[in-house]
Structure formats: C-alpha cells, structure tokens
C-alpha positions in Angstrom: -2.8 10.1 -11.3 -2.1 6.4 -11.7 -1.3 3.3 -12.4 -2.3 1.9 -9.5 -3.1 -1.5 -11.2 -0.6 -0.8 -10.5 2.8 -2.3 -9.7 2.1 -5.0 -11.2 0.3 -8.2 -12.2 3.2 -7.9 -15.2 3.4 -10.3 -17.4 6.3 -9.9 -19.9 5.8 -10.3 -23.5 3.4 -12.6 -24.8 4.4 -14.4 -27.9 2.6 -18.0 -29.7 3.4 -20.1 -29.0 3.6 -18.1 -25.1 -0.1 -17.2 -25.6 -1.0 -20.7 -25.9 -4.1 -21.7 -23.8 -3.3 -23.9 -21.1 -6.0 -25.9 -21.2 -4.7 -26.8 -24.5 -1.7 -28.1 -23.1 -2.2 -28.9 -19.8 -6.1 -30.6 -20.2 -9.0 -28.8 -18.7 -9.0 -29.6 -15.2 -5.7 -28.7 -14.1 -6.5 -25.3 -16.8 -9.3 -24.1 -14.6 -7.7 -24.8 -11.5 -5.0 -22.8 -12.1 -7.1 -20.1 -13.7 -9.5 -20.3 -11.4 -7.5 -19.9 -7.6 -4.0 -19.0 -9.4 -5.7 -16.5 -11.8 -3.1 -18.1 -14.8 -4.8 -18.6 -18.0 -1.9 -19.2 -21.0 1.5 -20.7 -21.1 2.8 -17.1 -20.5 1.2 -16.5 -17.4 2.8 -20.0 -15.9 5.9 -19.1 -17.1 5.6 -15.9 -15.2 4.2 -17.2 -12.3 7.8 -18.0 -10.2 9.0 -19.9 -7.1 8.1 -17.8 -4.1 11.7 -20.3 -3.0 13.6 -23.4 -3.1 14.7 -26.2 -0.7 18.0 -27.5 -1.0 17.6 -31.6 -0.6 21.0 -31.0 0.9 24.6 -32.9 1.3 24.0 -36.3 1.2 23.8 -38.0 5.7 25.2 -40.9 7.0 22.3 -42.2 8.7 24.3 -42.8 11.6 25.0 -39.4 11.3 21.3 -38.2 11.2 20.9 -34.7 12.6 16.9 -34.0 14.4 15.0 -31.7 12.9 16.9 -31.2 10.0 16.1 -31.9 5.8 18.1 -34.6 4.9 18.9 -36.3 1.5 20.7 -40.2 2.0 21.5 -43.3 -0.6 20.1 -47.0 0.8 18.7 -50.1 0.4 15.3 -50.4 1.0 15.6 -53.3 3.0 11.6 -54.2 4.5 8.3 -52.6 3.2 5.1 -53.6 5.5 1.7 -52.5 4.3 -0.6 -51.8 7.7 -4.4 -51.8 7.5 -5.6 -49.9 10.8 -9.5 -48.6 11.4 -9.6 -44.7 10.6 -13.0 -42.6 10.4 -11.0 -40.4 8.0 -11.0 -43.1 5.1 -12.8 -44.5 3.0 -14.6 -47.7 4.2 -13.3 -46.8 7.9 -10.3 -48.3 7.0 -6.8 -46.2 6.5 -3.4 -47.7 5.4 0.2 -46.8 6.3 3.2 -48.6 4.1 6.7 -48.5 6.5 10.0 -48.8 4.9 13.0 -49.6 6.6 16.2 -48.8 4.4 19.8 -49.2 5.7 23.6 -47.7 4.3 25.5 -49.4 5.8 25.6 -47.6 9.0 22.7 -47.2 10.5 19.4 -47.9 9.7 15.9 -45.8 9.1 12.8 -46.0 8.9 10.4 -44.7 6.4 6.8 -44.4 6.4 3.7 -43.2 3.7 -0.5 -42.7 4.8 -3.1 -42.7 3.2 -3.5 -42.2 -1.0 0.9 -42.2 -0.4 0.9 -45.4 -0.5 0.6 -46.1 -3.6 3.1 -45.6 -5.1 6.0 -46.1 -2.9 4.0 -49.3 -2.2 4.7 -50.3 -5.9 8.4 -49.0 -6.6 10.3 -49.7 -2.7 10.4 -52.9 -3.0 13.5 -55.2 -0.9 17.2 -54.3 -2.5 15.9 -51.0 -4.7 18.8 -48.4 -4.0 17.6 -45.1 -4.0 17.8 -41.4 -2.5 16.0 -39.6 0.1 15.1 -36.9 1.3 12.7 -35.3 4.0 13.2 -33.8 7.6 14.6 -36.1 9.7 11.7 -36.7 12.9 11.1 -39.0 16.4 8.1 -41.1 16.5 7.6 -43.9 19.2 11.2 -42.7 19.8 12.5 -43.7 17.1 14.1 -41.9 13.5 11.5 -42.1 10.7 10.7 -39.8 7.6 7.2 -39.5 7.2 6.5 -39.2 3.7 10.0 -38.1 2.2 10.5 -37.3 -1.7 12.3 -39.8 -3.2 14.3 -41.0 -6.6 15.2 -44.2 -7.8 19.1 -44.5 -8.7 19.0 -47.2 -11.7 22.4 -45.3 -12.5 24.7 -45.8 -9.2 27.6 -43.5 -10.3 28.3 -40.9 -7.8 27.7 -38.3 -10.6 24.2 -39.2 -9.9 23.9 -38.9 -6.5 25.6 -36.1 -6.3 23.5 -33.9 -8.7 20.2 -35.5 -7.3 21.3 -34.5 -3.8 22.4 -30.9 -4.6 19.1 -29.8 -6.8 17.5 -26.4 -5.7 13.8 -27.6 -5.5 11.5 -25.1 -6.5 8.6 -23.6 -4.3 5.7 -21.7 -5.6 3.0 -19.7 -4.8 0.0 -22.4 -5.0 -3.9 -22.9 -2.5 -5.3 -25.4 -1.4 -6.7 -26.7 -4.7 -3.4 -26.4 -6.1 0.3 -28.2 -4.8 3.3 -26.6 -5.1 4.8 -30.2 -7.1 1.7 -29.7 -9.2 2.3 -26.4 -10.3 6.5 -27.3 -10.8 5.1 -30.3 -12.7 3.0 -27.9 -15.2 5.9 -25.4 -15.7 7.9 -28.5 -16.7 5.1 -29.3 -19.5 5.4 -25.6 -20.7 9.3 -24.4 -19.9 10.4 -26.0 -23.6 8.1 -23.0 -25.0 10.3 -20.3 -22.9 12.8 -19.4 -25.8 9.8 -17.8 -27.4 9.8 -15.1 -25.4 10.1 -11.7 -27.0 12.4 -9.6 -24.5 10.9 -6.4 -23.4 14.0 -5.1 -22.6 16.4 -3.0 -25.2 19.4 -4.8 -26.3 21.2 -2.0 -24.7 20.1 -2.0 -22.1 20.3 -5.3 -21.4 24.0 -5.8 -22.2 25.4 -3.0 -20.8 23.4 -3.8 -17.4 25.0 -7.8 -17.8 21.3 -9.0 -17.9 20.4 -12.6 -19.2 18.1 -12.9 -21.9 14.4 -13.7 -20.9 14.5 -16.8 -21.7 18.1 -17.6 -20.3 16.0 -16.1 -17.1 13.2 -18.0 -17.4 14.6 -21.7 -17.4 17.2 -20.4 -14.4 14.1 -19.1 -12.2 12.6 -22.1 -12.8 14.7 -24.7 -12.9 17.9 -23.1 -11.8 21.0 -25.2 -11.1 23.2 -23.3 -8.6 22.7 -20.4 -6.2 24.2 -18.4 -9.0 21.8 -19.2 -12.2 19.1 -17.8 -9.6 20.5 -14.9 -8.3 21.0 -13.9 -12.3 17.0 -14.7 -13.0 15.3 -12.8 -10.1 18.3 -9.3 -11.4 16.7 -10.0 -14.6 13.4 -10.3 -13.8 14.0 -7.9 -11.6 14.8 -5.1 -14.2 11.2 -5.8 -16.5 8.9 -5.3 -13.4 10.1 -2.4 -12.6 11.2 -1.1 -16.4 7.8 -2.1 -18.4 5.8 0.2 -15.6 7.9 3.0 -15.9 7.9 2.3 -19.8 4.5 2.8 -18.9 4.8 5.5 -16.7 6.8 7.8 -18.9 4.2 7.7 -22.1 1.5 9.1 -20.1 3.6 11.8 -19.0 4.6 12.4 -22.7 1.2 12.5 -23.9 0.2 14.7 -20.8 2.6 16.7 -21.8 1.1 16.8 -25.5 -2.7 18.1 -24.3 -3.7 21.6 -24.2 -4.7 23.5 -20.8 -4.8 26.5 -20.9 -1.3 29.1 -18.5 -2.3 30.0 -15.6 0.0 33.2 -14.5 -0.4 34.9 -11.2 -0.7 38.8 -11.8 1.7 40.7 -9.9 -1.0 42.8 -8.4 -4.1 40.3 -7.6 -5.3 38.6 -5.2 -1.9 36.0 -4.6 0.2 39.2 -4.0 -2.7 40.6 -0.8 -2.7 37.7 0.2 0.4 37.3 0.3 0.7 41.0 2.0 -2.0 39.4 4.5 0.4 36.9 5.7 1.7 37.7 9.7 5.0 35.2 8.9 7.7 35.0 6.4 6.9 31.4 4.0 9.6 28.5 4.5 12.2 28.7 2.1 10.4 24.9 1.5 7.3 26.5 0.9 8.5 29.2 -1.8 10.3 26.4 -4.2 6.8 23.9 -3.8 5.2 27.6 -4.5 7.5 27.9 -7.5 7.5 24.4 -8.9 3.9 24.8 -8.8 3.7 27.8 -10.3 5.7 26.8 -13.1 3.3 23.8 -13.0 0.7 26.3 -13.6 2.4 28.9 -16.5 2.5 25.8 -18.3 0.4 25.2 -21.5 0.1 21.2 -21.2 -1.8 20.5 -18.4 0.4 20.0 -14.5 0.6 16.9 -13.1 1.9 17.1 -9.4 2.3 15.3 -5.9 2.6 17.7 -3.3 3.3 15.3 -0.3 5.0 16.5 3.1 5.1 16.5 7.2 2.0 16.7 8.8 2.3 20.6 10.2 4.5 21.8 6.6 2.0 24.0 5.5 0.8 22.3 2.3 -3.2 23.8 2.7 -1.2 26.8 2.4 0.9 26.3 -0.7 -2.5 24.8 -2.4 -4.9 28.4 -1.2 -1.7 30.4 -2.9 -1.3 27.9 -6.4 -5.8 28.2 -6.3 -5.2 32.3 -6.1 -2.8 32.3 -8.6 -5.7 30.6 -11.0 -8.2 33.0 -9.8 -5.7 35.8 -10.6 -5.4 34.5 -14.0 -9.4 34.1 -14.1 -9.9 30.9 -13.8 -11.2 28.7 -10.6 -10.1 26.2 -8.1 -11.4 23.7 -6.0 -10.2 22.0 -3.8 -11.8 18.0 -2.6 -11.8 16.6 0.3 -12.3 13.4 1.8 -14.9 14.0 4.8 -17.2 17.3 5.4 -15.3 17.1 9.0 -12.7 18.1 7.0 -14.0 20.0 4.2 -15.9 22.4 6.5 -12.4 22.7 8.4 -10.7 23.6 5.0 -13.7 26.0 4.3 -13.2 28.4 7.6 -9.3 27.9 7.7 -9.0 29.3 4.5 -11.7 32.1 4.8 -9.6 33.2 7.9 -6.8 33.3 6.2 -8.1 34.8 3.6 -9.2 37.7 5.8 -11.4 40.7 2.7 -10.0 38.4 0.5 -13.1 35.5 0.5 -15.5 38.4 0.8 -15.8 38.9 -3.0 -19.3 40.6 -4.1 -20.4 40.9 -0.2 -20.1 45.1 1.3 -16.9 45.3 2.7 -14.9 43.3 0.7 -11.5 43.6 -1.0 -11.5 44.9 -4.3 -9.9 42.2 -5.7 -11.6 39.7 -3.4 -13.6 36.3 -4.8 -16.4 34.3 -3.4 -15.4 30.9 -1.8 -18.0 28.8 -1.1 -18.7 25.4 0.8 -20.1 22.0 -1.3 -21.5 19.4 1.0 -23.9 16.6 0.4 -26.1 17.9 3.9 -26.0 21.2 2.1 -29.4 22.9 3.1 -31.2 22.9 0.0 -31.5 27.0 -0.6 -27.0 27.3 0.2 -26.9 24.5 -2.4 -28.7 26.2 -4.8 -26.6 29.4 -3.9 -23.3 27.2 -4.5 -24.3 26.3 -7.5 -25.6 29.8 -9.0 -22.0 30.7 -7.4 -19.7 28.3 -9.2 -21.4 28.5 -12.3 -20.4 32.3 -13.5 -18.1 32.5 -12.2 -18.7 34.7 -8.5 -16.8 31.9 -6.8 -14.1 31.9 -8.1 -12.7 28.7 -4.9 -14.8 25.8 -4.0 -14.4 23.5 -1.0 -15.9 20.7 -1.2 -16.6 16.4 -0.7 -17.8 14.6 -3.5 -20.7 17.0 -4.0 -18.3 18.6 -6.1 -18.1 15.6 -8.5 -22.4 15.3 -9.0 -23.8 16.3 -12.3 -25.9 19.4 -11.6 -21.9 20.9 -10.8 -21.2 22.9 -13.8 -18.2 25.4 -13.8 -17.7 28.4 -15.0 -13.9 28.2 -16.4 -11.9 25.2 -13.3 -8.8 25.7 -13.5 -7.1 23.8 -11.3 -8.3 20.7 -8.9 -6.7 20.0 -5.7 -7.3 16.7 -4.1 -6.7 16.5 -0.6 -5.9 13.4 1.3 -5.8 11.2 -2.7 -5.5 7.9 -1.3 -9.3 8.0 -0.2 -10.9 8.7 -3.3 -11.1 6.7 -6.3 -9.7 7.1 -9.5 -13.7 7.5 -11.7 -14.3 10.1 -8.7 -10.9 12.2 -9.8 -11.8 12.4 -13.3 -15.4 12.8 -13.3 -14.2 16.4 -11.3 -11.2 17.1 -13.8 -14.2 16.4 -17.0 -16.0 19.4 -16.0 -13.3 22.2 -17.9 -13.4 23.1 -20.6 -9.9 22.0 -21.0 -7.8 19.5 -19.1 -7.5 21.7 -15.6 -4.2 21.8 -14.0 -4.1 19.0 -11.3 -2.2 19.0 -8.3 -2.7 15.8 -6.0 -1.7 16.6 -2.0 -1.1 13.6 0.5 -0.2 14.1 4.5 1.0 10.7 4.8 4.8 10.9 3.6 5.3 8.1 0.6 8.8 6.2 0.1 10.3 8.0 -2.8 10.1 4.0 -4.5 6.3 4.1 -3.8 6.2 7.8 -5.2 7.5 6.8 -8.4 5.7 3.5 -9.0 2.4 4.6 -8.2 2.8 8.3 -8.3 4.8 7.8 -11.3 3.2 9.4 -13.8 3.0 12.8 -11.3 6.2 15.0 -10.9 6.9 14.9 -6.8 7.0 18.2 -4.8 8.3 17.6 -1.1 7.6 19.6 2.2 10.2 18.2 4.8 10.8 21.6 6.8 8.6 22.9 9.7 7.6 26.6 9.7 9.1 28.5 13.0 7.7 28.5 16.0 6.4 24.7 15.6 7.2 22.8 19.1 8.5 19.5 19.2 5.7 16.6 19.5 6.8 14.7 23.1 5.2 10.5 22.2 5.7 7.6 24.9 4.0 4.7 25.2 1.5 3.5 27.8 1.7 -0.2 29.1 -2.0 -0.1 30.3 -1.9 -4.4 31.1 1.2 -4.0 32.3 1.3 -1.0 34.6 -2.0 0.5 34.8 -0.7 3.6 36.2 0.9 4.8 34.0 -2.4 5.4 32.3 -4.0 7.0 35.0 -1.0 9.7 35.1 -1.9 9.5 31.4 -5.2 11.6 32.4 -3.0 13.4 35.6 -1.2 14.8 32.3 -4.7 15.6 30.0 -5.9 17.4 33.3 -2.6 19.5 33.9 -2.5 21.0 30.3 -6.6 22.1 30.5 -5.6 23.7 33.9 -2.7 25.6 31.8 -5.6 26.2 29.2 -4.8 24.1 26.7 -7.4 21.2 25.3 -6.5 17.9 24.4 -7.6 14.8 22.5 -8.7 10.9 22.8 -8.6 9.1 19.8 -11.0 5.5 20.3 -10.2 2.7 17.3 -15.1 2.8 17.3 -17.6 4.7 17.7 -20.0 2.2 20.1 -23.2 2.3 19.5 -25.4 -0.6 18.6 -24.9 0.0 14.6 -21.0 -0.1 15.5 -21.1 -3.2 17.5 -19.2 -6.6 17.0 -21.8 -8.4 14.4 -21.4 -12.2 14.0 -19.4 -13.9 11.5 -17.4 -10.3 11.2 -13.6 -10.5 10.8 -12.1 -9.9 13.8 -7.8 -8.4 14.3 -5.4 -10.7 16.0 -5.8 -8.1 18.1 -9.1 -8.6 18.7 -8.9 -12.5 19.3 -5.7 -12.3 21.6 -7.6 -9.5 24.1 -11.3 -11.1 23.5 -12.4 -8.1 23.7 -13.8 -5.0 20.9 -11.8 -1.9 20.2 -12.3 0.6 22.9 -15.2 2.8 21.8 -15.2 6.6 22.2 -19.2 6.9 23.7 -17.9 4.9 26.2 -14.4 6.2 27.5 -16.1 9.8 27.3 -19.0 8.6 29.3 -15.9 6.9 31.5 -13.5 9.6 31.4 -16.7 12.6 32.0 -17.8 10.5 35.5 -14.0 9.1 36.7 -10.9 10.7 35.8 -12.3 13.6 33.5 -15.1 14.5 35.8 -15.7 18.2 36.0 -13.5 19.3 32.6 -16.1 20.0 29.4 -16.1 16.7 27.6 -18.0 16.4 24.2 -17.8 13.5 21.4 -16.9 13.6 18.0 -17.4 11.0 15.1 -18.3 9.8 11.5 -22.3 9.1 12.0 -23.2 12.8 13.6 -25.3 14.7 11.9 -22.8 17.8 9.4 -24.3 20.3 11.6 -23.5 18.6 15.3 -20.2 17.6 14.1 -19.3 20.7 12.6 -21.0 22.7 15.7 -18.6 20.0 18.1 -15.7 21.4 15.7 -16.3 25.2 15.9 -16.5 24.7 19.5 -13.1 22.8 20.1 -11.2 25.3 18.1 -12.8 28.4 19.7 -11.6 27.4 23.1 -14.9 25.9 24.7 -14.9 22.4 24.5 -11.4 21.1 26.9 -11.5 17.9 25.8 -12.4 16.2 22.2 -13.6 12.3 22.6 -13.0 10.9 19.1 -12.9 8.7 17.0 -9.9 9.7 13.4 -12.5 12.0 11.7 -9.9 14.6 13.0 -6.9 12.4 11.6 -5.7 15.1 8.3 -7.1 19.2 8.2 -7.3 19.5 11.6 -6.1 22.7 13.2 -6.8 23.8 16.7 -3.4 24.9 17.6 -4.7 25.1 21.1 -4.6 21.1 21.7 -1.9 20.5 23.1 -2.0 16.5 24.3 -3.7 13.7 23.2 -4.2 9.9 24.0 -4.8 7.5 21.6 -6.9 3.7 23.4 -5.9 0.5 22.0 -2.7 2.6 19.8 -2.0 -0.6 18.4 -5.2 -0.7 16.0 -3.7 1.9 14.1 -1.7 1.9 11.5 2.0 3.6 11.8 1.4 6.1 8.8 -2.8 6.9 10.6 -0.7 7.2 14.3 2.2 9.8 12.8 -1.0 11.3 11.3 -3.2 11.4 14.1 0.1 13.1 16.8 0.6 15.4 14.1 -3.2 17.3 15.8 -0.9 18.6 18.5 2.3 20.9 19.1 0.9 23.1 16.0 1.5 25.7 18.2 3.5 27.5 20.1 3.5 25.4 23.6 5.3 21.5 23.1 2.5 18.9 22.3 2.3 15.6 23.6 1.2 12.2 22.2 0.8 9.3 24.5 0.0 5.6 22.5 -1.9 3.5 25.4 -1.8 0.0 24.4 -2.6 -3.8 26.5 -0.1 -5.4 23.9 2.4 -7.2 24.9 5.8 -5.9 25.0 7.7 -8.6 23.1 4.6 -8.4 20.6 5.1 -7.2 17.0 2.2 -4.4 17.7 4.4 -3.1 20.4 7.6 -2.6 18.4 5.4 -0.3 16.0 4.4 1.7 19.0 8.0 2.2 20.2 8.7 3.0 16.8 6.4 5.4 16.3 7.9 7.4 20.1 11.2 6.9 18.7 10.7 9.9 15.9 9.0 12.3 14.2 10.7 12.0 10.9 7.1 11.0 9.2 9.1 9.2 6.0 11.4 6.9 8.4 7.7 6.0 9.7 6.4 5.3 6.7 9.5 2.8 5.4 8.7 0.7 9.0 4.7 0.5 8.0 5.9 -0.3 4.6 8.5 -3.2 5.1 6.0 -4.6 8.1 2.6 -4.3 5.5 2.8 -5.9 2.0 4.1 -4.3 -0.5 1.1 -5.1 -3.3 -1.5 -4.2 -0.4 1.0 -0.9 0.0 0.9 -0.7 -4.5 -2.7 -0.4 -4.5 -3.9 1.9 -2.2 -5.2 4.4 -4.6 -7.9 1.9 -5.5 -7.8 0.4 -9.0 -10.3 -2.3 -8.0 -7.4 -4.9 -9.3 -5.9 -7.3 -7.9 -1.9 -6.1 -7.7 1.7 -8.0 -6.9 4.7 -7.2 -7.0 6.5 -10.9 -8.0 10.5 -10.4 -7.2 10.8 -6.3 -7.3 10.5 -5.6 -4.0 9.6 -1.8 -3.3 11.9 -1.1 -0.3 14.9 -3.1 -1.0 15.4 -2.2 -4.8 15.0 1.3 -5.1 18.2 1.5 -7.0 17.0 -0.8 -9.2 13.2 1.7 -9.7 15.7 4.9 -9.9 17.6 3.6 -12.8 14.8 2.4 -14.2 12.8 5.6 -14.6 15.6 7.0 -15.9 15.8 4.8 -18.8 12.1 4.8 -19.5 12.1 8.1 -20.2 14.8 8.2 -22.5 13.7 5.6 -24.3 10.3 6.9 -24.7 11.4 10.6 -25.3 12.7 8.6 -28.7 10.0 6.3 -29.8 7.6 7.5 -28.1 5.7 4.9 -30.1 8.0 1.5 -29.8 8.0 1.9 -33.1 11.8 0.0 -32.9 10.7 -1.8 -29.6 8.5 -4.9 -30.4 8.8 -7.0 -27.7 8.5 -3.9 -25.6 5.3 -2.8 -27.0 3.9 -7.2 -26.8 5.2 -6.7 -23.2 3.2 -3.2 -22.6 0.1 -4.6 -24.3 0.0 -7.3 -21.5 0.2 -4.8 -18.7 -2.4 -3.3 -20.0 -5.2 -4.8 -20.4 -8.2 -2.4 -21.8 -9.0 -2.2 -17.6 -5.6 -0.8 -16.9 -5.6 1.1 -19.5 -8.5 3.0 -19.3 -7.8 3.1 -15.3 -4.1 5.0 -16.4 -5.9 7.5 -19.1 -8.5 8.6 -16.4 -5.5 9.0 -14.4 
C-alpha cells in the first residue's frame, strides 16, 4: 500500500530563490504566523498557496442606480467626512470611533462608514474633494443606503482606462485563518511573486506543449494576479496537471521499484489443495470471480511481489476469491495470513473458511484429507495454551493458513514461509501494521488488499495508485435483491411501529433480523462533558440511540416474546463469539448491535435490518451494513430510521442510499459530500492532506491521463536523469516522512 499522505500537500519545484525562508522576505513576525497557521515556510510554499476564489469588484454603477445587497464599484468624489467618538465597552479607554464619509457622482449621494482601527487610514486620505473608486456591498442602515468598510483606490489619474482597469480587477481570496486575513496573504504573495520565473517546471516539455499548457511561472502569475477569467482557467488547468502528474510519477516509480524486488513465485498444483477445494464447492464461480482469480494467480506466479487491491460489491464473494489465492500459496509450499480488523470478523472468517474447507482444514488431524492443511486463529484474547499451539503451528509450517487480528503482528509470531498477506478492510489498518506483517516473510510476500467499500476509480488511482486493481461487481447467482426504505420516525411515528411489525413478520417466516444503533449505551459510552457532538446531536439535543437501551425497549415492547440479544465491541471476545454462534445457528431472532457487524458477518437466514439514527452513519457504512441481509435465497429488507427533517442534507443522503444498491454510485455520492482530502487520507498517513486545485471526482480524465503519462516517463527513465525539474518536484512532494511511508507501503 501507499500514499495516503496522499494526494497531496504538493509543493512543486523548489529552487533558489524559491527555497528562501519567508522570514527573510516578509519579516519574522509574519513568517511565524504563516508557518504556525498555514504550514508555509518558504517562498515556494507561499507561491503554491493558491486563491480559494476570486471576487469581482463589478462594473461601475451610478449612485442613483445602486442595487441592494449586491457588490458594486462606483467612482465618486468625497463631499463630506466626519469622525464620531462614542462610548464603547469594547474599545480602549471606553471610547470607539466611527468615520462617516459622504460621496457623490452627480447622480446621487451615498454614505460610507468605517469603524474601529479601520478609520485611521481613510480619515487621512478621504478628504473632501478627493476622487476615488469605491467597492463594497450595498446595505441599508437607518433607511439610508451605505457601504460599510468599502475597498477604495484614490484616483490620481482620472482616465477612463484607469477606472475600467481597477473596476474590472479580479481580487484573489486566499484560504486564511483568524490570525492571518486573506488580504494580508495577498499582500505577502505580491511581495514574493517576482520569484515565480525561477520555478523549475516539473512537466516534460513535450507533455506540456502537446497539451497546450502554460509554463509553471506563467501559471503562478495568472493564478495569483489574473487579468481575466481565462487567465484563471489557464492557470488551474496547468496546476491540476502538476498535482496529478507528480503524484502519479511517485506511484509509477513505486510500482517500478516493486518489479525489481525478488519474491518466490507461488503456482497452484494441478492436483493440490486448491483443486480439491474447488471440487468441494457446491456452486460454480461467477464469471467475475474467475476473471479476478486469474489476475491474482498471475500475480502470485511472478518473481516479484504482487501488490493488488481487490474491491467489490457487498456479497460479491471477495472472501472466497481470497481463500482460493491463499490455498494456491499453500499448494506452492508457502503460508498465507489474513489480517482482519476486529476479533468478531477474524472469528467469522475463521469459522466460514473452516466450514468451506471441511476436511481440507484438518491437516495433521485424525480424519483430515490427504492434501489438508491446518487453519489457525490468532487473536489477542486467546488462552495461553491455544496461543502457544497456534504460534508453534505457524513456526513449523504445520498451519498453512492463519486468520487473525493485530495479534499477528507481534514479535513472537514467526512464520515458516510466509508467501501471501491478505489484508481485509485495509482502511482500518495503519501502514506500520501492514508493513510489520509483510516483514515476517523470508522474502517479500505477495500482498492482496481487500475492501468491501467500493472506491471511485480516481481515488483508486491516487490513494491506491501503486496497486494493481481487481474489481468484483457481479453478485453470485441466487442472491436476492434488498429493498431499502427511509422511515421518518419524527414525521410519521406509525411508520416506525410498522417497521417493528415487519421484523416480527420476518421472524414468523423463520428468518432473523438485525437492529443497528450508533452507540453502546453503558456508562463508559455516555457523552462526556466537553466531548464534541455532531450537528445532528446538537439539532436534536439528544445522544445517539444506544444498543443496550433499544434492546431493552424492544424486548419489553414491540418485539416482546422474541429472542433478542446484543452485540457490541466492549463485550468479552468469548461472549461476542458465543452471541454470533447462536445467531448463526438460528437460536436468536433479533440481534441488536453496533457496527461490529458491518463487514464479513454472513448469516444467510437474516433477512431484515433496521438501522436506528441512520443519518448518523456515512453513505458507504450504510451500504456495508445493508449488505448483511439478503445473503440467502429470501429477499432482504433494510429500513433506515431517521428523525431528521425531510429537506435536510442527512435525509437526502438516506434517500440516495435507499434509491440504489450500486456501491460505486454511492461511493461517488459519499465522496462528493465529503472533503476530498479526508477521503484521500483515509489510509491513515498521519500527515495533513489537501488537494489544492485537483478535484478527484471532476478531474477523473486528468488523473487517468497523468497516470498513463507517468508510467511512460518512468519506463523510459526510472531515475528521471533527464528531468531535473520533475526530480525537484518529487523531492518536495516526498519529504523524509512520506518517502518512508511510501517505501513501507
């Protein structure tokens, strides 16, 4: 894995004088604020701190035609200026100041007002008879039109050209902080902008010219001081390519470096355990499963480590595909390890794998098949004796497969010959954890990263850009559709009553149901003073609904008489496993749980799910939860309960989930409503991430083309010997921390 440092605190080309510290140009005080609050340290950093948007002063407007609540620019003469002093508890010495200036252009009169520290400069400059241009938003005060704190420019030259030039200017507005206003940043940029021509261009000349892109110095000039909107478009088009291309070069070099590493090729035996397993399967693999398996087997057979991302729809059979890959490695004499994020999921995987394998999972045991291997479980809560035996089986090679949690990463865990690492739900693990497990192989093991959260293609090309990608988007035959509905509990409480009736109906048919809540509900989980709350919490003035409370209410009320149990993350692992075993065996009718059942839990008889406070979950999480039902031959039902108003963004999000079962479409919706930097940083780099001009959803074509161009450049010149500007940009992108992260990935 790599790069979630990701895309990208990108500061291309830093060369002298762009490496010059800001304190030597702007002074130590300003430089300190920029470093502490914006992370800007050098002239190059500041040049790549781009405007967030632009404000137009607007066309010149006569005072007689001023529109309300609009930004206007007027040319007028000061008729009168008066400074008023008034009592104020906020001002020094209890006295405040207000400057009122009256201007006229012959068609009408307008009052300007300045307060506080803002009165000093205009009090000296806006004297009666002075002619100037004024720009601001028109407001109404005491039934009179006014401009409060307008921008102004004194007119020493009254030519029509000078007036039109000032009025038509595009004013850049920068990402700012309370300690550093946009106009101060703009002034600082103006100071360093003469250094822009020294910026080394990271794009190869033929690439830039072939795509009609402006040079980097020209782009920097146009992004900070555009004369027209076309200048902004030119600059953004160029800078998007910088962000996309430099990152894709870093990833292409990582992929190229991987091909230079040696790994043991792992090819399945024609009459080995994989063939025996396939013969046991009571169904035929889908076309998608066969295609993805072929891609994985090709990677395993290579003499360099496979690095592959396997993503797919909920219930598409990713675990089966991964198990077949693990058995292929066992066939070749190696071992395979699956890393799961929770004990519940690890236990579920171990249970389902041993059930699917049957006698093939009983290696070394009485009754085990001839080609069998041992499948061990390793978690942090295992008893000492079971743990010792599992460690011994791994060290001797007796166990070909191991499924575990973070416990697999501990120093005491040694493998006889680790050939494949499978990481399930990769986004829940940090890079160091994955790296620690991969480091247990005699040679770099192959890596298969799985996610049940569909990822937009552009995110896959950035966050996971050093991995080859396989996609499972075909559900196995016999899977039933899942009907999804929003239950507006606040507007129509009888709908919620009907939801519990539907749960009863499913149980009467012999099926089971889940009820999911955002919170556990014991004292440890209660909101603590000072703890941040979500907007929904604030709006509703209540904590999220809790498992323990809801289970008690349901048992005593609408679901009385049914067998109701609870499951949450703070239960003892043995208790969790026992609850899941009873639910899987059909001994429990309704399981009230937190999101511990989000992934991997497979109970085909469970047909209904009620998600309480559904608006408190993300789009992808709701899609994952919904995937726990409809896994058998009976149709699934998912009810999304919410008390949010119909017109709220939260309800629109739920409507989107209810309207489609397409996880890739939902992933786009999820990305569009979240900050892209958060999405791109989801693999836990620990580094603040941000995209400046590249938009992951909107700029898919640029990212795809940049990936192709980067691959070609690296194939021709892996060390970038002939591209010094690109090397400089990579040095700026890959600081020591990120380089180390990328190497570990």
